N, C-alpha and C positions, 0 to 999 in steps of 0.2 A: 447335737451338743448337749451335754447335761446342764440343766438349768435349775437353780435354786429359787424357790418361790416364797419361802418363809424366812422371816428375819433371823430367827434363831438358827436356822440351817445355814444361812449365809455367815452368821457369826461363828458357828462351829467350823465351817470350812475355812474361813479366814484364820481362825486360831490354829487350826491344824497345819495350814500352809506356813504360818509364821513359826510354829514349833518345829516343823521339818527343816525350814531354812536355818533356824537357830541351831539345830543339831548338826546340820551339815557344816555350818560355819565353825561350830565348836570343834568338830572332828578335824577340819582343816587347820585350825589354829593349834590344836593339839599335836598334829603331825609336824607342823612347822616348828613348834616349840621343841619337840623331841629331836628333830634334825638340828636345830640351832644349838641345843645342849650338847649333842654329839659333836658338832663342829667346834664348839668352845672347848670341850674336853680334849679333842684332838690337837687343838692349838696349844692348850696348856701342856699337853704331852710333848709336843715339839719343842716348846720353850724349855721345858725341863731337860729334854734330850740334848738340846743345844748346849745348855750349861754343862751337862755331863761330858759332851764331846770336847769342849774346851778344857775341862779338867783332865779327861783321859789323854788328850793330845799333849798336855804339859807333862803328864807322867811318862808317856811313851818317849817323848823327847829326852827327858831326864834319863830314862833307861838306856836309850841309844847312846847318849853321851858317856855314860858310865861303862858301856861295853865297847867304846871306841868305834861305834858304827857311824857316827856323824863326823864330818871333817873338822880339822882344828879351828878354822875360821867359822864360828857358829853364826856370824852375821850374814854369811853368803851360802845359804843352803842350796844344794844342787837339786835339779828336778828329779833325779833318781832318788835322792833322799826323801823328797816330798812324796814320791810315789810309794816308797816303802812305808813312810809314816802313815799315809792314808790307808794302805793295805792292812797295816796292823790295826788301825782304828776300825776299819770295816769288820775285820775278823772279830774284834772284841765285841762290837755291838750286835753282830749276828747271833752271838750266843745269848746276850742279855736282853736284847730287844729284837725279836724275830720279825715284828711288823714294821721295823724301821729300815729304810734303804738309804744309804749314803752315797752321794755322787760328788765329784769335783769337776771343775772345768778342765782339768788335766786328763780326765778319763776319756777313752775312745768309745766306750759303750754307753755314754750318757744319753738318755732319751731326748728326742728333738724338742719336745714341748718344754723342757726345762731351760734351754739355752736362752729363750726370749723373755724369761721372767725377771723382773727387777728384784732388788733386795726387799725382804719382808715376808709376810704370811700370804699364802694363796690356796685356793681350792680348785682342783682339776676334776670336774665331774666325770668325764669319760673314763678315767682310771679310778674314780672314787677315792681320791687321794688328797691329803692335806700336805702342803709343801711349805718349808721354811728355807728361804734363800738368805745366806749371810756371807760376809767376808771375814776371814780369820785375821786377827792382828798379827802383823809381821810376816804374813804369807801372801804369795803372789798368785792366788787362785781363789775361786768362789766355791763355797760349800753348799750343797743341796741336801736337805733332809726331807725324805719322802715317807709319809706315814700312810700305810695302806689300811683303809677303813673297812675293806671287804671282809677280812677275817677277824678284824679286831672287835667288831660289834655284832651282836645277834639280832639287831633291829630288823634287818631285811628278812631274816627267817621268822621273826615274830610278827611281821606285818599281817599275814592272814589271821592269826589269832587276835591281833589287836583290832582288825576290821570287824571280826565276829563280835568281839566284846563291845566295841563302840556301836555296832548295829543293834545289839541287844539293848544297850542303854538307850539308844535313840528310839527304838520301838516302845520301850517302857515309858519314856518321856512323852511320846506321841499318844500312847494309851491314856496316860494320866491327863495330858492336855485335852484329849477328846472328852473325857469325863468332866473335867473342869469347864470346858467350853459349853457342854450341854447344860450344866447347872447355871453357868453365867448367862447363857443365851436365854434360858427360860426366865431367869430373874430379871434380865434387862428387857425382854420382850413382854413381860407380864403387864407393866403399866401401859405399854403401847396397845396391847390387846384390849385392855379395859377401856382405854380411850376410844379405840375403834368401835367397840360394842356400844359405848355411850353415844357416839356420834351417829351410829346406825339406827338408833331408836327414833321413832316418829316424834316423840316429845321428850327430848333429853332433859335431864335435871341440870340446871345451871347453878353455879359454875361447874364445868366438867371435872372429872376426876383428874388429879395431878396438877391442878392450877396453882397450888401452893409451892410446888417444886421450883428450885432455882436453876435447874439444868435445861437442856434443850426440850425434854419432854414437857416441862412446865411451860416453856415458851409456846410449844405447839398447842398445849391444852388451852392456854389463855387466848391464843389466836383463834382457835376453833370456837371458844366461848364467845368472843367478840363477833365472829362471823355469824354465828347462830343468832345472837341478839340482834344484829343488824338485819338479818333475814326476817326475824319475827317483827321487828319494828316496821320493815317494809310491807309485810303482809298486813299488819295492823293499819298502816296508812292507806293501803289499797282498799281494805274493807271500809274504813271510815270515809274514804273518797267516794266509794260506790253508794254508801248510805247517805252521805251528805248531798251528793248529786241527785239521787232519787227523791230526797225530801225537799231540798231547797229550790230545785228547779221546777217542781210541780206547780207552784203558784204562778210564776211568770209564764209558764207554758199554758196554763189554764186561762190567764188573762189574754194572751195573744190569741188563743183559740176563740174565746168569746168575742173579742174585738173583730176578728175576721168574720165571724158569723154576723155581727152587726153591720159590717161594711157590705155584706152581700145583700142585705135587705134593701129593696128599692124604696121603701117608705121612710128610710132613715134620713134625717135632716143633715144639712151640711155641718151644723154645729156638733151633732152627735158623731158624725164621721171624723171631724177634727179631734174631738175628744178621744175617740177610739185610736186614731193614729198616734196621738200623744202617749196614750197608755201603752201602745205597742212599742213605741220608741223607748219609754222608760223601762218596760219589761225586758226589752232587748239589751239595754245598757246594764240592767241588773243582772241578767244572765251572763253577760260578758265579764262583769266584775266577779260574779260567783265562780265562774270557771277559772278565771285567773287566780283567785284565792285558793281554790281547791288544788290546782296544779302546783302552786307554790308550797302549800302544806303537804302535798303528796311526795315531794322530792326530799332526799336526804340533805339536811342542812350542812353547810361547810363553814367552818369558823373563819376562813379567810374571805368570805363573801360579805362580811360586815364592814361598813365604812363609817367615818364621822359625818353626822348629819345635823344640820341646824334645825331644831324643832320649830322655831318661829316660821322659817321658810316653808317647812313641810305643812304646817297648819294653814298658812295663807294659800298655798298651792291647792290643797284639798278644798278649801272654802271657795276658791274661784271655780273649781269644777262643779261644786254643788250649786252655786249661784247661776252658772251658765245653763245648767240643766233644769233649774226651777225658778224662772224669772218672776212668777206670779206670787211669790211669797210676800206676805203682808208685813213682815218685820225682818230685821237684820240682826245677826248675833253680835253681842258685845264682846270684844277681845281685849283682855288685859295682859300686857307683856311686861314681866319683871326682869327676865333674863333671856338670853338667846337659847340657852339649854342645848349645848353641844352633846350629842349622845352617840354611842357606838351601836349601830343597828343596820338592818337590811332595808334598802330603799323601798322595794316593792311591797313587802309585808307591812312595813311601818305606814306607808301610804294607805294601804287597805284598812289597817286598824283605825287610823285617824279618820278616814273617810266614812267608815261604818259608824263610828261613835258620833261624828258630827251629823250624819244623815238621820240617825235615830233620834238625836236630841232635837233637831229641827222638825222632824216629823211628829213627835209626840209632845212638843212644847206648846203651851198656850200663847205665850207672847215673848218670853225672854230666854235666851241661851247665852250663858256667860262662859267664856273660855279664858282660863288663867294659866299662864306659862311661867314657871320658875325653874330653878336649876334642877334639871333632870326630872321634872315632874310636870305632868299635864293634867289639868282639872277641867272637866266639862260639866256645867251645872245648868239645869233647866227646870222650869216649872212644868206641871203636868196638866194637860187639858182635862176637862170634867169627864168626858166620855172615856178617856184612857186611863183614869186614875186607878182603876182596879185591874183591868185586863192587860195593860201594857207591860211587856217584859223588858223593854228598853233596848233590846238588841235585834237588829234586822236579820242577821245571819244565825242567831241562836247563841246561847251562852257557851256551848261546847266548842263552836268554831272560834269564838273570841278567845276562849281559854287556850285553844291550840295555837293561835297566833301569838298570844303573849308568852307562851312557853317557848316558842321558836325564837322570839325576840329577847328572851331572858329578862322579862320585865314583869311587874306585878300590877294587877288591877283590883282596885277596891271600890265597891258599890255601896252607896248610902241612899236609901229610898224611904219615903213616907208617902202619905196621901197627896201631898202637894208638890214635892220637889224630888228630883232625881239627880244624883251627883256621882260622877265616875272619876276616880283618880288613877292615873297611870304613873307608876314609879319605875324609872329606867335604872338598870344596874350600872355600876362603874365599869 
């Protein structure tokens, strides 16, 4: 079976089929119109002939009376007189209208198909005839006027010529339709080809061609653009995930490796072994938190994953985790709550952000960590220990990861730092 593989070829074939069907429908309607006009003309002919029959019948009767052909009592015409009257009428119309045949219900040679017809106009296709059935006023018989269309019209003889003419016109229309369909097919397929070429490139320039159009091609271009952008973002997240994993997990892995080496030493004291085990425990917990963070950042964020969260509850929840994991701390943070701070955010990422900021503040603080919570704003303020005043960056996961978390949560982080204090402000969007 013939297959069309190109869009413009499919469009051309469709246009040609449509043109052919349209030509066939036009020819059929034309034939029907011609036949309808012919039938209307025949019916008008019969109606005019019927009027002439009534007129001629009146003249014949008048002539019969003047020649004493009709009996004295004109109100009671004999069947013989009616037969003579009809014979004279038929003779008259045979000379003036040769295509018209006149029959009455009194005639013995009346065709069988006429006897069952009611009064009015009829068409009898087997005989190719138009028929008018009427009753004459004052007469006791039915009149049948039969118009033979066979010899009255040259339409049947002209049908072969008409078919040739219509076929020629149809071929001409199809040829013009073929040329127009090729031009239209190329014009319509051009933006699709350009779009396909852009999509096929290894690094397509975004937005793709046709994105400004308002038709289906524009919709397709915008969808392709969005899909490519999502793919690029996914690849970027994968690369960042690999880079972050290799960089951030190196330290806890090294700690665990060193602690295991220490535990293998027979000369190590019990206190050293306990310290090593605690460091392994903290490193394992850090690795777990890191992996959870990277997995959350590596997935595509969904807008419906955010819920209403109470910032105060979130802060105290993360403080409890830190306190449980670090019981030997010499000071406790000071918490100042002004408002509950209900925000629209994602539970997991928000917890990681608060936990990381609190851990870093507690780790690098000399003595005081102040947490202030107001309407959609979280402030963490700490002093800086002497040894950390120059080298401390303030973020355990690195500023890039913290920036990624805040971007995912649609919030802003502002850092104010000097030699003695470190202040982090988190502003949550509405």
